[in-house]
C-alpha positions in Angstrom: 0.0 0.0 0.0 1.4 3.4 -1.0 2.1 6.1 1.6 -0.4 8.4 -0.2 -3.1 5.7 0.1 -2.3 5.1 3.8 -2.5 8.8 4.6 -5.9 8.9 2.8 -7.1 6.0 5.0 -5.8 7.5 8.2 -7.6 10.8 7.4 -10.8 8.9 6.7 -10.5 7.0 9.9 -10.6 10.4 11.7 -14.1 11.0 10.3 -15.5 7.5 11.1 -17.9 7.4 14.1 -17.0 3.8 14.7 -13.2 4.4 15.1 -11.5 5.4 18.3 -7.8 6.5 18.3 -6.6 7.5 21.8 -3.1 8.8 22.4 -0.7 6.9 24.6 -0.8 9.8 27.1 -4.6 9.5 27.3 -4.4 5.7 27.9 -1.5 5.8 30.5 -3.0 8.7 32.5 -6.2 6.8 32.9 -8.1 9.8 31.4 -9.8 7.7 28.7 -13.4 8.3 29.5 -14.5 5.1 27.7 -12.7 2.9 30.2 -15.4 1.1 32.1 -18.1 2.7 29.9 -17.7 1.1 26.5 -21.2 -0.3 26.3 -23.0 2.7 27.6 -21.0 5.5 25.9 -19.7 3.9 22.7 -22.3 1.2 21.8 -25.2 2.9 23.6 -26.5 -0.4 25.0 -25.8 -2.9 27.7 -24.9 -5.9 25.5 -21.9 -8.2 26.0 -18.5 -6.7 24.8 -16.3 -8.9 22.6 -12.8 -7.9 21.5 -10.8 -9.0 18.5 -7.1 -8.5 19.1 -4.9 -7.9 16.1 -8.0 -7.5 13.9 -6.1 -6.8 10.6 -8.7 -5.7 8.0 -11.5 -6.2 10.5 -13.2 -9.1 8.6 -13.7 -11.2 11.6 -15.1 -8.4 13.8 -17.5 -7.4 11.0 -18.7 -10.9 10.3 -19.2 -11.7 14.0 -21.2 -8.5 14.4 -23.4 -9.6 11.5 -23.9 -13.1 13.1 -24.5 -11.8 16.6 -26.5 -8.5 16.7 -27.0 -9.2 20.4 -23.3 -8.5 21.1 -20.9 -5.6 20.7 -17.6 -6.2 18.9 -14.5 -4.1 19.0 -11.6 -4.8 16.6 -8.2 -3.7 18.0 -5.0 -3.1 15.9 -2.2 -0.6 15.8 -2.4 -0.5 12.0 -5.3 1.9 11.3 -4.8 1.7 7.5 -5.6 -2.0 7.7 -8.8 -1.9 9.7 -10.0 1.1 7.6 -11.7 -1.5 5.4 -13.7 -3.1 8.2 -14.7 0.2 9.6 -15.9 1.5 6.2 -17.8 -1.7 5.5 -19.5 -1.6 9.0 -20.6 2.0 8.3 -21.8 1.2 4.8 -23.9 -1.7 6.2 -25.2 0.3 9.1 -23.7 -2.2 11.6 -24.0 -0.4 14.9 -22.6 -3.2 17.1 -19.0 -3.1 15.8 -16.3 -0.6 16.2 -12.5 -0.3 15.9 -9.8 0.9 18.2 -6.3 1.9 17.1 -3.9 1.0 19.9 -1.2 -1.5 21.0 -2.7 -4.7 22.4 -0.4 -4.6 25.4 -2.4 -1.6 26.6 -5.7 -3.4 26.9 -5.6 -3.4 30.7 -5.4 0.4 30.6 -8.3 0.8 28.2 -10.8 -1.6 29.7 -11.9 -1.8 33.3 -11.7 -5.0 35.4 -14.3 -7.5 34.3 -15.6 -5.2 31.5 -15.0 -7.7 28.6 -17.1 -10.8 28.0 -15.0 -12.5 25.3 -11.7 -12.2 23.4 -10.9 -13.4 19.9 -7.3 -13.7 18.8 -7.3 -14.4 15.0 -4.1 -15.5 13.2 -1.5 -13.6 15.4 2.1 -13.6 14.5 3.5 -16.7 16.4 6.7 -14.8 17.2 8.7 -18.0 17.1 12.1 -16.4 17.6 13.1 -16.3 21.3 13.8 -12.5 21.3 10.2 -12.0 20.1 8.4 -14.0 22.8 7.4 -10.9 24.7 5.1 -10.0 21.7 3.4 -13.4 21.6 -0.2 -12.7 22.3 -0.8 -15.8 24.5 2.4 -15.4 26.7 2.1 -15.2 30.5 2.0 -11.4 30.5 -0.8 -11.1 28.0 -2.8 -13.9 29.8 -2.7 -11.9 33.0 -4.0 -8.8 31.2 -6.8 -10.8 29.6 -7.7 -12.3 33.0 -8.0 -8.8 34.5 -10.3 -7.3 31.9 -12.5 -10.5 31.3 -15.6 -11.2 33.3 -15.3 -14.4 35.4 -16.0 -17.3 33.0 -15.3 -15.1 30.0 -13.9 -17.0 27.0 -10.7 -16.5 25.0 -10.7 -17.9 21.4 -7.5 -18.5 19.5 -7.6 -19.3 15.8 -4.3 -19.7 14.1 -2.6 -21.5 11.2 0.5 -22.0 13.4 0.9 -25.4 15.0 3.6 -23.9 17.1 1.3 -21.2 18.5 -1.4 -23.8 19.1 0.9 -26.2 20.9 2.7 -23.4 22.9 -0.7 -22.0 24.1 -2.2 -25.4 25.0 1.0 -26.3 27.0 1.0 -23.0 28.8 -2.7 -23.2 29.7 -2.5 -26.8 31.0 0.6 -25.8 33.0 -1.2 -22.9 34.6 -4.3 -25.0 35.4 -6.6 -22.9 33.1 -9.7 -24.4 31.6 -9.5 -25.5 28.0 -13.1 -25.9 26.8 -12.3 -27.0 23.3 -9.2 -27.6 21.2 -8.8 -28.7 17.6 -5.7 -28.8 15.4 -7.7 -29.1 12.2 -11.0 -27.2 12.4 -12.1 -28.0 8.8 -11.4 -31.7 9.3 -13.8 -31.9 12.3 -17.6 -32.0 12.7 -17.5 -30.6 16.2 -16.0 -27.2 15.3 -18.2 -24.2 16.4 -19.9 -22.4 13.5 -18.2 -19.0 14.2 -14.8 -20.7 13.6 -15.5 -22.2 10.2 -18.2 -19.9 8.7 -15.9 -16.8 8.8 -12.7 -16.9 6.6 -10.4 -13.9 6.4 -8.4 -13.0 3.3 -5.2 -14.6 4.8 -7.0 -17.7 6.0 -8.2 -18.4 2.5 -4.6 -18.1 1.4 -3.4 -20.6 4.1 -6.1 -23.1 3.1 -5.0 -22.8 -0.5 -1.5 -23.7 0.7 -3.0 -26.8 2.5 -2.2 -25.4 6.0 -4.3 -26.7 8.9 -6.3 -24.1 10.8 -6.3 -24.7 14.6 -8.6 -23.4 17.3 -8.6 -23.2 21.1 -11.4 -21.9 23.4 -10.4 -21.4 27.0 -11.3 -19.6 30.2 -9.5 -18.8 33.3 -9.8 -20.9 36.5 -11.0 -19.0 39.6 -8.1 -17.9 41.8 
């Protein structure tokens, strides 16, 4: 994508009513008024709040919002030029239960109040295989602690990935911590038990992975009570 096109998308995002782009200062100073008030002030309802972390072009968030009008969906990514597509589609289709937030995922515990979130989706994250990059792996110990803090008790985390490494690493970590793995499958399209939301939505990149004969894996888990 050319820099001119990126700039155009950034500028358009500024005008979209379904896009929030807080500054780091706003987030760290705890002056973000939406913290603890996402349902009431952003979505204008009291429905469950579901996050998609690393939402890319926003395809999953938009499709989930279409499937579940009774829930609120918020796609989160630092790359606003990417989720511009999802935000624009949501506005064109008058989807009022989906929005987009431009921020770093490691700041989620500053942006959402304790127990504010009902579910989290992590779709095709970078597995960060190299040892030096493990701090960016979205299911490492630090991230899991952040998710536990913002999730309601019993709230689910969904991990959908084409990386067997990420799948195995996450399962091993969850079992070691004593967390509750509700469902795990290393080939969602080869199983009849896979939940509909996992197979009925395919992102641009997922279609590419499937063309390359890559297996798509899925884990649904929740945190054990402390």
